[in-house]
N, C-alpha and C positions, 0 to 999 in steps of 0.2 A: 487128693491127687497130685503126684510129684512132677515136676516140668525139668525137661533136659538143660542141661548147661550151656549157655552160648555167651559170648563175649558181646555186649552193645556197645555202640558207638556212643563216644565219649567218656570212655573209662580212662582211667589214669594208664600211663606208660607200663608200669609194674604189672598191670592186671594181665595183660597177654602172656607173662612168665610164669605168674603164679597157675593162672588156666592149665597153663602147657603142663606145670608139675603135676597140678591136680589130674590131668588127664591121664598122664605117665602113669601115675600111682594107680590110678583106676582101672588102667587098662590089663595091668599085669594081675589084679584081684579079677577082672572080669572075665581074662580067657580062663581063670581057675574055677567059676561060678557061671556058668551057662545059665540064661534065662533072669541074669539080674542086669540091673543099668544102673549107672552112676546118675544122680538126679540133685535136687535141691527143692526144699519142701518152702510153702510159703512161709516159714518162719525164720526160714534162712539157714536152716540144718541141712546138711550136704550129706552124702554117703551113697551105698549101693543099698536098691529099692528092687522089689520081684518086678518084671519088667511089665506085668498087666497094671502094674499101679502107678506106671512113668508114662508119661505124654509128652511128645515131641513139642517144641516151642513152634514147628510150622513144617508143613508137607508139601512138597514140590507138586503142584496141580496143574492143569492146563492152563494156558493164558489167554483167557477172553473165550467168547464162545466158541463152540467147533465148527468150522467153515471148511469147505474145500478148498485147499489152496488155488487149484488150479480153475475152477470155475468161477471162483471169487474175484482173481485177477483178471478173467475174461469178463467178467460181467461188467454192465454198462452201470456208473453210479449216478447216482441224482444229482450229486453237487455240479454246478457250473464253474467253468473255469473263469477265473476273475479278467480275461481279454474280452468275455463277452460283455462284460459290465460296460455301462456309457460312461465314460469321462466324468471325472468329480466335477461339479458345475459351482463353482466358488465355495465348496462347501467345509473348506478345513477350517474355515473360523467359527463353524460350529461346533466342532471339537473340544472340550474342555480340558484344560490340564490337569492331571493325575494331581498333584499337590493341592489343587482345591479340596481334594476330597481325604487327604492323607490324616489330617486332624480328627476327621470323625471315623477314620478305620483306625486310629490308635487310641481313641476312647473307646471305640469298640472291642480292641484289642485287651484294653485294661481290664474293661468289666469281664470278659472270657478269661482271661489267664488268670484270675483267681481263683477260678474254681477248676483250672485243667494243669496246674502246676504240679499236683501229686500224679494225676493222669502220665503229665510228659515227664515224669523223674521215675517211671516204673518199671523201663528198661525194656517194655516190650515193645513189638513191632517196630523195631529200627530197620533201618535199609540194610544196615549190615547183616542182621537177622535173614531178612528177606535174599538179600545177596547169597547168604550161604546155603538156602536151600534151594535157589530160584537159578540163579546165575551159571549159564552155561560152562564157564572155566571152574567153578565151584562144583558144579556137578561132577566134572570130569574129577576132581579131588577128593570129594567128599561122597560116601556112600551110606546110606540107612540099610542097615541090615535086619531080614525077616526072616521069620520061620514057615514052615510051608502055609500055615493059617492064615498069613498075613500079618500077624502081631510082631511086633520090635523086637527082637533078640539080641540086638548091641546098639552100642551110642554110635557116634560117628568114628569113620575110619580114624585109627588112631594115629592123632598127631607127628607119633616118633617116628612111624614108618615113615612119614614123608620127611623128615626131618633128616632120616638116614640117606634118603637120595639125595641132600642138598647137603654134603660135607662141610664142614668148618662155617657154617652160616650160625646166627645167633639162633635161638631156640624160638624169638618170635616172629620168625621170617614169615611164616603162612598167615599169621593175623594181618602183617603188614599189605601183603601180597592181597589179601583178601579184601580189606579196605581200600586198595588201588582201584578194586571193580567199580567202587562207586564215587572215586574220584574224577575230575575233572581230566581231559586228554587232550594233549595238544595235537594228535595225530589221529586218522579217521579209525574207526574199529575194523577189524579183518574178519569179524562174524560176528552174528547177533549177541546181543548180552544174556538174552533168555534162549532156552533150547529150544527154539521154534522146531515147524513139523518138516519143515520142507528146505531145498536150496532156493525155491523162487521167494520163499518168506524171508530168507536170511538174506538173498542180495536185496529187497526191497529194506530190509532192517538197517543195512550198511548203506544204502541210497537216501533214507530218513537220518540219518545220523550225519551224512555230509550235507544235507539242506538245514540242519542245526546248527553245524560248525558256520555255514556260508550266512546263515541269518546272523546267528553273532560275530560275523566279521574275522572268525579264526578260521576261516580257507576261502579261497579264491573262488569267485563268481565265474560260473560258465559263461560264454559269450553270449551276451543279450540277455542274460539272468538278471530277475532283479528279488528284493528280499520278498515282494510279493508272490513270485513263483515259488519262492522255497516254502513260504508259507502254506501255498496252496497244494504241493506236491503232499506235503505231511496230511494235509486234511484229505484230502483225495485218497490217500492210501490207507488211512483209519477208518475212514468213512465205507470204502470198498472192502476192506479186510478186518473186521473186528479183532482179530487175533494178534494185531500188529498195535494194539492201542496199548497194552502193558509196555511192550517195549518202547513205545514213543516215551513214555512218561519215565520210563529207567532211563533212558538216555537222555533227557533234559535232567532231569534230577542229577544225573552223573556229572554235566558240563556245567551247572550250578552249583556244585558241591567242591570246596575246596578250589575254586576257580582261580588259575593262576596265568590267565592268558597274557600277551602284550598288549592287547588293545583294551584300554579302559574301560569301553562301555559292554563289552563281552557279556557279563555276568549279569548287567541290567538288562541286556537283550533277551536274554535267555529266559528270563524270570517273565519279560515282557509277554514272549514266546510261550511260557508256559501258560499264562493266563488267557490266551488264546486258544490253546487247545484244551484247557480245563472248562471253557465255557461252550465246548462242542461235544465231546467224550466222554462217557463214564470207562471204567475200569474192573478188570476182573474182581470178583468177592475174594480171591487170593489176595490180589494185589490191594485192596482198597483199605484195608486197617494200616498198611504200611505206607501210602500215599498220603492219607489224610494226618497221619501221624508226623510226617515228613513237614507237610504244611502248616500244620499247627505250630509244630516246634520252630518252625521262620516267621511265622505270622505274630505269636504271642513274646517274641522275645524282642523288645525295643532296641535292644543291644546289636542286634543284627544290621548290617545295611540296607536289606532290601525287606525289611519285614512289613511295610506298605505295601507293596509289589504281592508279596506272599499272601497278606491278606486277601487280596484282590484274586489271587486263584485259590484259596480257599472256599472265598464267598462263591466264585463260577463254580467250581466243582460242586458246591452244596446245591447249585439251583439245577446243573446238568444230572444230578442222580434226582433231583423233585421231579424237574419238569422235562428231561430228555434229551437236553442240549439242543444248540441250534441246528437248523434245518439246511439253511443255505450258505452257501461259502461269501464271507464278509467282502464288502466292496474294496477297491484299491484305496478310497479315502479311507475305510476304516484302519484295515493294516496300517496306512500311514501314519494314522493317528495314532494307534495302539503302538507302534514301534516308537513313535517320539514322545510316547508318555502321556498324551492327551484320550483318557480312558471312558470319557463319557460325551455324548452331543446333545446341545440344545436343540431339541425338538419342539415342534409347536402341536398344541392340543386345545382343541376348538370346543366350546359350550356352545347351546344352545344359543341365539341371539348374536353371534359374532364375538363373544368374550375369548381373547384366548389365554392360555398359561404357558409358557415357556417350562421345561422339565428337563433336568439333565438326565439323559437316557442313556444306559450304559450297553455295554456288549448282549448282558444277559438280563437287560430287564424286559419283564413278560408284562401281558395285558393286565393280570392282576397286580402287578406293583404301579401299576399308572392308576389302576380304578381305587385302588388302597388309597394312595397319596393323595389324591382328589378329593376322595372320600372324606379324609383327615382334614383338609381345609374345609369342607362344607359341614364339619361337625358331627359326621358319620362316624361312628366308631363300632357296633356290634357288627359283627362278620355277616351274619345273616341279613341284615338290613344293607350291608354292603352289596349282596348278591344282587338287589333290586337295579344298581346300576351297570352299563356295558359301554365297551369302547367300541363303536362303528368307525369303519373305513369306507367312506364314500369316495368314489372315482367318478370322475366326470364321464359321463357317456355312458354308463351303467344305472340301467334304471333300477335294477335291484340292488338292497343292502343288506348284508348281515352282520352282527357284530360278531366282532373277534373273538376266538377262544380263548379263556383266561389263559391257557397254557403257551400261547402263541409269543414268540421271541418278537419285539417291537421292529428291530433292526433288520429281522428275517423279512417281515413284510414290507418295510418301508425301501428297504435294499432293491427286492424285486420290483415294485413298482418305478423306481427311478429308473431303473435298468431300462424296464420296456418304456419309457418315456411317458408315463402317465401321470395326469395331474389328480393328486388325491389331498382327503383331508381326515386327520384323525379326529371323531367328535364324541364326546363325552356325554351321556345323556341317561336319563332314568327311562328302563322299559319295562319293569313292574312296579305296579302301584298296591303296596300291601300293608306298609307303616304308614302312621301318620304323618303330617307336613311340620317341617323344622322352619317355623318362621321367623326364628331369632337369629337365623344366619343371612345377613346380605346377600352374600353369593348363591346360597343355597336358593333362596327367595328368586334372585335374578334368573338361576337354570330352569327352576320349574315354572316360572311364571313365560319363560321363553318357550317351553314346550306347549304351554297348555294355550296360550293366546290363539295360536293359529287355530286350534282345532274349535274352540270357544267360538271365533269369528265366524268360521265356516257352519256354524249351528249344529256340529256333531254333539256338542252335549246338550243340547235341547231337546227336548222331550214334548210335542206339539200334537195332540191327539187330535184326528181327523175330525173336522166339524165343531169342533170346541177350540172356545178363545182363551190364551194363556189366563193361569189364574192370577189376581192381583198379586199377590207376595213375589211371583216370579217375577211381573212386568215390573215391580220395585226393585229386583235383584237387578232385571237388565240394565234399568235406568242408573241404577247406583254406579253399575260396573263400568258402565260407557262413561260417565264422568272419572272414576277413577282411571279409566285407560286414558283419557285424556291427561290426566295429572302426571299418570307415569311416563309419559311422553315426556315429561317435563315442561308441560305447557303451563303460562301463567294466567290465560285469558279464559273468558266465559266460550266455551264449546259453540262455534257459530252451526247454522242450520246443515251447510254443505260438510261441516267436519262430524256431526253426529251421526250421518249416513254411514262413515265408515267406523265407529264406536260399537255398533249393533252386530248381531248375527244375521247373515244373509237371509235365513227364513224369513225372520221378523220382519225385515223390508219388502219382502215380498206378499206379507200377509195383511188382509185388510182390516183386522179388526181394532187396530190403534193408526189413526193416520200420521203422516211424517208430521206436522206442526205439533202435535199430543206430543210424541216421542220427544221433540226437539225442549218442549215445556218442561216433561219430566228429568231430560240431563238437566237442564239448566238449575233445576230446583235442587238438583243434588249437589250444583258446585260450589255453593259456598261452604261446605262440609271438607272439601278438598284443599283449600287453599292452606291451612298448615301443615300439610301432610308432604313428606318429600318424596322423591319419587319410587324409593323402593319402599317407603311404607304404603304408598297407594297400590303397589303391586302385591304386598303380605295381603291387604285388606281384601283385593279383589279374590285372591287364591281362598284367602278364608272363606268368601260367599259360595265360591265354586266347588269347595271340597263338600259342601252340604248335598250337591246334586248328584242324582244316582248314576249317571255316566260319567263322573270325574273319575279321574286315574284309567280310564279305556283307552286301549289300543284298538284302533279301526280297521277293517281292512274289507274291501269291495269283493264278496263271494257271490257263486251261483249253488244254491242248495238242491243236490240231483236228490229229489224224492223217488223217481223210478224212470225208468228208460225214456218216456214220454214228458215228464213232467218236470221242470225245472223251473226255479224262481230267484229272484234276485235278491239279496240282502247286504246289510251291512254287518259284519262279524264283528262284536266288540269283545274283547277280553280284559276284564278286571278283578278286581280281588274275591268278587262275587262269584266268577264262575265264566261260561261262554255263553254269550248272549247273541239270537239271531235277531236283529231289528227289521222292522219295516224302513225302507228306502227313503220314506217321506217322514213319516211320523217321527221315528225313532223307539217307537213303542216295541217293546221285548214282544217277540211271536213265540219264541222257544227258549229255553235256557235250561242248562246241565251245570250244575256245581260242580268244582274240582273232583269231590269226593266219589263223583259217580264216573268220572274218566279212568278208563280201564288202561286204553293203549292208543295212540295215533300210528299212522299208517301210510306214509308217502307213496303215491301208484302214478306213475308216468304211461299214458296208453299210446297207443304205435302210432298215431298221429301227433305225437308227444304232446299231448294236454297233460295239465299237471292236476291229482286231485289229491285229498287229503280224507282219509278215512279215520272217524273216529268212532271207537267202540265205547259205549256210555250203558250204565245201567248198575248192576246189583248182580249178586251170586245167584239169585233167581231168573232175572228178566235182563236180556242184555238186547242192545241194538246198534247199529253200525249207521252211523250218519257221513253220508259222503258231500262232499263241497268240492267243486272247481276253483280254483285259483292261483295262479304265479307264484304267491306268497307262501307256499305250504310249508316249505321250511321254517319260516319265521315264526307261523303260528304256531307249527309242534313246537319250536322251540321254547316259545314263551309258554305254553299249556306246560311242558316240562320244568321251567322255571318257576313258575305258582305253585304247582306242586311242591316241589323241592321247597321251597321258601316256605309254604305253609306248616309241612310236616318237620321242618326245621324248628320252626317258632313252637309248634305245638309240645316237639320232644324236648325245647329248653324250658318251656312253662311246666312239665309235668316231670322234669329233671332226668328225662330218659334220652337216649340218640330218637332220631328221627327213624319211622320206618322205610322201609324201601320202597320204591315205586318202581314200577317196569314197565317203558314207554317204550314201544317198538321204534327203533331208527332206521328200519330198511325201506330202502328205495328201491321199487322193482319198474 
């Protein structure tokens, strides 16, 4: 296939004149040979070719999704005004200077640039090409000629025809004029850069350009207007009307290209605005290759003044295409921080037991990023094993908690909670227990121990059949664990009688099989082995014992099993790698059990009185049964069942070298 000839940005000054001459010669031939087009092959050979073998470099396509301008402008957007945000509470110091991350960005750029240099120099997808085929002023000057069946018959409208109307001008004036369309302008535009559909959109495009100029300091602010207002107006317009997104991207590219502003920080602020917009919105498929090419060229060239910020823009845009972009308008604090060059915030993440990790969180940091980073510290590397961990947002006063979706942006969550005055904690923990423990990592041991110890002391891990005493091996385990718990608390003395009762599971204390003095004696006998252990080693040994218990690694829920309209029974629902277990409330013996391989679907149902139920369809192709339970935690149970099935299938797929099978679990809530 032959490609039509266009001038790419960055070519020598003599190139436009040479191209004009080529077009002039080709024009006279084309008029004599209808159905033939001038083009260049991949080998560099040029000439006239049959039109069916010539492909244009690009073509004008709609900019963004098709949206009715009138209805879209009148529609109420979901984004909230920054004026609705609570004032920043001494949070400015939490934002980190961008220079702290420049070295990493540059290293990343060096690594990637080696593989993209040839791609960057191929002359394809330059903004000059995009402007030629998509900018309003360019479309008014150039036209693509098609025959009746829609195929291309002619090349661009001949340049000499345009030149004839500009007597006395140099032959390369058209290229200079085209290049000016994508270069910095000191004055507001009089019409949108792209050929938008309606006068309403055109006016919004002009207003957006003014907001960009004001944010960059190239146009005076209106009365009582701030840089936050400028950013907000741009974001809201793009949120309400997706057709404007390509236009805004083109405007920012224009104002950051060959920036000749009298304001020394104009271009820098333009790039920072670029990073904000790239964190929120994608673009059309038409603009996408040109936008990425523009950012890659700026980011991978260390000679450029703002290559570090360009790399941030590129990473933000990639995140947006992957995760969908930010959903809530940034806070005043965030916009002010980014405008000042601070592109990440020191956010606290808690681990079970109260351990805190401070992680620099960027505008585009998603939950998955935090999980991956903490898992790396824990020594968890495999992607399937990482799926066992979740990030929860615990809000004071809210009894129910759900893990955050892996695609959620951290600052979307925290900004909304801060605005509403909520006290909250972001807690990282293990939610699924499929893979074996990693007892060689101190932080991993600390995290898992602090998750397991409360369930152990509550007696949830203990299976104690009615009317039967605990077997001797379990008595030995309980006594040794009690001594280990005492050492894990960094105690140096022999546990006393009063201390021992806090080291045993609650059901054991109520049991009459073993008297309290005997428990004290059993625990103290194990103490001699504990003195040489560190508290971390004591915790690891404790976990090593418990992981052999059948209910270890279970998530427990209090539920009512609805057997029929008149019969209900209370149970503890335990989810672990073996499946779904209905446990006796007192003895913790398994009354009924479904392996995950038999779970077909789950469905949440809310009755008219507000009671929440979870229906689980289990069985096989021949026999299926629906089990209904009543619980306020139906959402979390359904999510965990889905998570276990996905991890098991992914693990089986990895073992057999194939992709995991699909699982269909209903997420309907009626």
